[in-house]
N, C-alpha and C positions, 0 to 999 in steps of 0.2 A: 235800517239795517245789517247787514251780513257782517257776523265776525269774522277774520282771517281764518282759514286754513290754520293750525303748530305747522308744518312744509312752506306755506307761499312764503319763498323769494323774493325782495325783490332784483333785477341784474346790475352781478356789484354785489351786491348787501349779503348777509347776513340773516336767515331763518326768524321766529322768534325762534324759537331750539337753542336755536347753535348761539344765538343773545343772551337768553338765561346759561348754556353751561356759561360762556365766556364768565356770566356778571355774579355765578357762583364760586367756580374758581376762583377770582380774584376777592368777592368775602370771603369765604373758609381762609385765603391768605389772611384776610388782618385778622381772622375771630383764634389764627392761631397761634400770636402773638400773647394771647393772654392782658390785650391794653386795654385800657377803655377806649373807640374810639369810634366816630363820629362820621358819617360820610354823609353826606350833600352830593342829587343825582335827580336828574327826572323820575320822572311817577312812573314810566316803563322800568325804569331798575328796580327801583323801587316795589313795582307790583311783581316782576319777575322774582324779585330776593322771598318778598312772602308766601308768594300760591307756592313752589320750591320746600318752607322752613311749615309752613301749617296745615300741608294740608288738608288735616279734620276737620276745615272751617269750611270746607266746600267752595270754598269761594275760586272762582279765575282770574285770572288777568287783570282784566278789565275792570274785579271788582275791590280789587285788592288796590287799584288805580287810587292815592290820596287826592286831596283837595289843590287845588298853586297855594303854598307856603306849608304846607301837614306834611307827615310821613309818622313816625313809629322806632319808637323806643324798645330793640329788642335786648333781652337782660334774662340771663339763666335760661333759654329756652323757650320764657313766656315773651310776651309785646304787649304793646298799648299805645291811644292811639294818641299824636303827639299835635293838638288843634290848631 
C-alpha cells in the first residue's frame, strides 16, 4: 500500500500538513499553560504531534501511530510509551 503524499487532500477536507499545523497550534496553546494536561484523541493526532516534536527519532507519522488504548506521555522534552 502506498503512503499518501503530504499534500493529498480529500474534497472539502484538509491535507495532512494542514491537520498537523492545526493540531500543533492547539498542542502548543495547551503546553504554554504550564499545567499538567491530558489529551485524549485519535491516533492520527497523536502521531502528528509525536512526529513533529521528535523528528530525531526518524519515524514517520504512521510509525508513531499507537495501538488502540495506548499512547505517549510527554514530559520536559522527552516521551515514554503508555501501554
